[in-house]
C-alpha positions in Angstrom: -7.2 -4.7 -37.5 -10.0 -2.5 -36.9 -9.2 0.1 -34.1 -10.9 -0.8 -30.8 -13.4 1.6 -28.8 -11.2 3.8 -26.9 -12.8 2.8 -23.6 -12.7 -0.8 -24.3 -9.2 -0.6 -25.6 -8.2 1.1 -22.5 -9.7 -1.4 -20.4 -7.9 -4.1 -22.2 -4.9 -2.4 -21.6 -5.6 -1.9 -17.9 -6.2 -5.6 -17.8 -2.7 -6.7 -19.5 -1.0 -4.3 -17.4 -2.5 -6.0 -14.1 -1.6 -9.6 -15.7 1.9 -8.9 -16.5 3.1 -5.8 -14.6 4.0 -3.9 -17.7 2.8 -3.3 -21.5 5.0 -1.6 -24.4 3.8 0.9 -26.6 4.9 -1.2 -29.5 2.4 -4.1 -28.2 -0.6 -1.9 -28.1 -0.1 -0.4 -31.6 -0.1 -4.1 -33.0 -2.7 -5.4 -30.8 -4.9 -2.6 -31.2 -4.2 -1.3 -34.4 -3.4 2.1 -33.2 -0.8 4.7 -34.0 1.9 5.4 -31.3 0.5 8.6 -30.6 -2.4 7.0 -29.8 -1.1 4.4 -27.5 1.0 7.3 -26.0 -2.6 9.0 -25.2 -4.1 5.8 -23.9 -1.0 5.3 -21.2 -1.1 9.1 -20.1 -4.8 8.7 -19.1 -4.2 5.6 -17.2 -1.5 7.2 -15.5 -3.6 10.4 -14.6 -6.0 7.8 -12.8 -3.4 6.2 -11.0 -3.6 3.1 -12.7 -0.1 3.3 -14.4 3.3 4.8 -14.3 4.5 5.6 -17.7 8.2 4.3 -18.7 10.3 4.8 -21.5 8.3 2.9 -24.6 5.5 1.9 -22.3 4.2 1.8 -18.8 4.0 -0.4 -15.8 1.7 -0.9 -12.7 3.8 0.8 -9.6 2.4 -1.6 -7.1 3.6 -4.7 -8.9 6.6 -3.6 -10.7 10.0 -5.2 -9.4 11.8 -1.9 -8.1 10.8 0.1 -5.4 8.7 2.9 -7.0 8.9 6.5 -5.7 6.5 7.5 -2.8 4.8 10.0 -5.4 4.3 7.4 -7.9 2.7 4.8 -5.3 0.8 7.7 -3.9 -0.9 8.3 -7.4 -2.0 4.4 -7.5 -5.1 3.0 -6.6 -6.1 6.4 -5.0 -9.9 5.4 -4.7 -9.0 2.1 -3.4 -7.0 3.5 -0.8 -9.2 6.0 0.6 -11.9 3.3 1.0 -9.4 0.8 3.0 -8.6 3.8 5.3 -12.1 4.2 6.2 -12.7 0.9 6.8 -9.5 0.3 8.9 -10.6 3.4 10.8 -13.6 2.0 11.8 -12.0 -0.3 13.7 -10.6 2.3 16.1 -12.2 3.7 19.3 -11.8 7.0 20.9 -8.6 7.0 23.5 -6.8 3.9 21.8 -3.0 4.1 20.8 -2.4 3.5 17.2 0.5 2.7 15.4 1.2 3.4 11.7 4.0 2.2 9.6 5.3 4.4 6.7 3.2 4.1 3.3 1.0 5.3 0.9 -2.1 3.7 2.4 -1.1 4.0 6.1 -0.5 7.8 5.0 -4.3 7.4 3.7 -5.4 5.7 7.4 -3.7 8.8 9.0 -6.0 11.3 6.8 -9.3 9.4 7.9 -8.2 9.5 11.5 -8.7 13.5 11.6 -11.0 14.6 14.2 -10.6 11.3 16.4 -9.2 11.5 19.9 -6.4 9.0 19.5 -2.6 8.6 20.2 -0.7 7.9 17.2 2.9 6.4 17.1 4.4 6.4 13.8 8.0 6.4 12.1 6.9 8.0 9.0 7.8 11.8 8.7 4.7 12.4 6.5 2.1 10.8 8.7 3.3 13.0 11.7 2.8 16.2 9.6 -0.5 15.0 8.0 -1.6 14.9 12.0 0.6 17.5 13.5 -2.5 20.3 13.7 -4.8 17.6 14.9 -5.8 18.8 18.3 -7.1 15.9 19.4 -4.7 13.5 18.3 -1.1 13.3 20.2 1.4 12.2 17.8 4.7 10.2 18.9 7.5 10.4 16.2 10.1 7.6 16.6 13.8 8.6 16.5 16.2 7.2 13.8 17.6 8.0 10.3 15.4 9.4 7.9 15.0 7.1 4.3 14.1 9.8 1.9 12.4 7.0 -0.4 9.5 6.4 2.0 10.0 9.3 4.5 10.6 6.6 7.2 12.7 6.9 10.4 14.7 3.8 10.4 17.7 2.3 12.4 18.3 1.3 15.8 17.1 4.6 17.3 13.6 3.9 15.7 13.8 0.2 16.8 14.4 1.1 20.7 11.5 3.7 20.7 9.1 1.2 20.1 10.6 -1.2 22.4 8.1 -1.3 25.6 5.3 0.5 24.2 1.6 -1.1 24.5 -0.2 -0.3 21.1 -4.0 -1.2 20.8 -3.9 -1.2 17.1 -1.2 -1.1 14.5 -1.9 -0.8 11.0 1.1 -2.1 8.8 1.4 -1.2 5.2 3.0 -3.7 2.7 4.5 -4.1 -0.7 3.5 -7.7 -1.0 1.5 -10.0 1.3 1.2 -14.0 0.7 0.0 -16.9 2.8 3.6 -18.8 1.9 5.8 -15.7 2.4 3.9 -13.5 4.6 4.2 -9.6 4.7 7.0 -8.4 2.6 8.6 -5.2 1.8 11.8 -3.8 -0.4 14.1 -2.8 2.8 15.5 -4.4 5.4 15.4 -1.5 7.7 11.9 -0.8 7.2 10.9 -4.4 7.6 12.6 -4.1 11.1 10.4 -1.3 12.1 7.3 -2.5 10.8 7.8 -6.1 12.6 8.7 -4.2 15.9 4.9 -2.6 15.4 3.5 -5.7 14.7 4.8 -7.2 17.9 4.0 -4.2 19.9 0.2 -4.6 19.2 -2.4 -6.2 20.8 -4.4 -6.3 16.9 -2.1 -6.0 13.9 -3.6 -5.1 10.8 -2.6 -5.3 7.4 -3.9 -2.5 4.6 -3.1 -3.3 1.1 -4.9 -2.9 -1.8 -5.4 -5.7 -4.2 -2.5 -5.6 -6.5 -0.4 -6.2 -3.2 -2.2 -10.0 -2.8 -0.5 -12.7 -3.0 2.7 -11.0 -4.0 6.1 -11.1 -2.3 9.0 -8.8 -2.3 12.6 -8.9 -1.0 12.4 -8.8 2.8 10.0 -10.7 4.9 8.5 -8.6 7.7 6.5 -11.4 9.6 4.6 -14.5 8.8 1.0 -14.3 8.2 -0.1 -15.8 11.5 1.6 -12.9 13.0 -1.2 -10.6 11.9 -5.1 -11.0 12.2 -6.9 -9.1 9.5 -6.7 -7.8 6.1 -8.2 -4.7 4.6 -8.2 -4.7 1.1 -10.2 -3.5 -1.9 -13.3 -5.3 -3.3 -11.4 -5.7 -6.7 -9.2 -8.3 -4.9 -9.6 -11.7 -6.6 -11.9 -14.4 -5.1 -9.2 -16.9 -5.1 -6.8 -14.6 -3.2 -9.4 -13.7 -0.5 -10.2 -17.4 -0.1 -6.4 -18.6 0.3 -6.1 -15.8 3.3 -9.5 -16.8 5.0 -8.1 -20.5 4.8 -4.9 -19.5 6.2 -6.7 -18.0 9.1 -6.8 -14.3 8.0 -10.0 -12.4 8.7 -10.2 -10.3 5.5 -12.4 -7.1 5.2 -13.5 -5.6 1.7 -13.6 -2.0 1.5 
């Protein structure tokens, strides 16, 4: 088989990644007629672009893999899309409002986009609190609880108790998956408990999720889809997924 042009080949490798969640070096070699060194170089480049996470013998998409990727791995994925989502999400916020932010890499992008605004932020994510700690116009309330190192989130009864009785204007909810049938989902029971408390404490709950999480479900449900009113995702979202959410009554903003 003649070797495909590098750009075209990488686009096709990325398409295969998005379809199946992973590719193997051996498969790239056979499909494209390249050497193992070239296949590894392609996967390295996709990883630098935040589109893949290399694994022994191949690569996977961090957001669609079946295990809970590390925070740093997830942060490298879909960087440009998360920034666009964050800017669109912050456009929904008015000054002096109280904003709740769950943990997650997309909500961390929302926190960065809030810089310079005059708001109150409630979060259980230590990294988000640190992002905003030196912002003079933002008052940050960090929940109590036990630190979950994999996500930098405070969880447990103390965190849940902090959220009881709070009146939040807008809650931005990060997820590992969102589907019409399964609702909002995450990998961890304790994170789900805190995220759920934020949804029900808010007058308006907004899901912020890139396209790789749409119509996917992970282990633990946060809440059904009808508990939230709006999804902010990126314009790479598949049309059929967007239509499914809209038919279920969820407003969708494409950033």
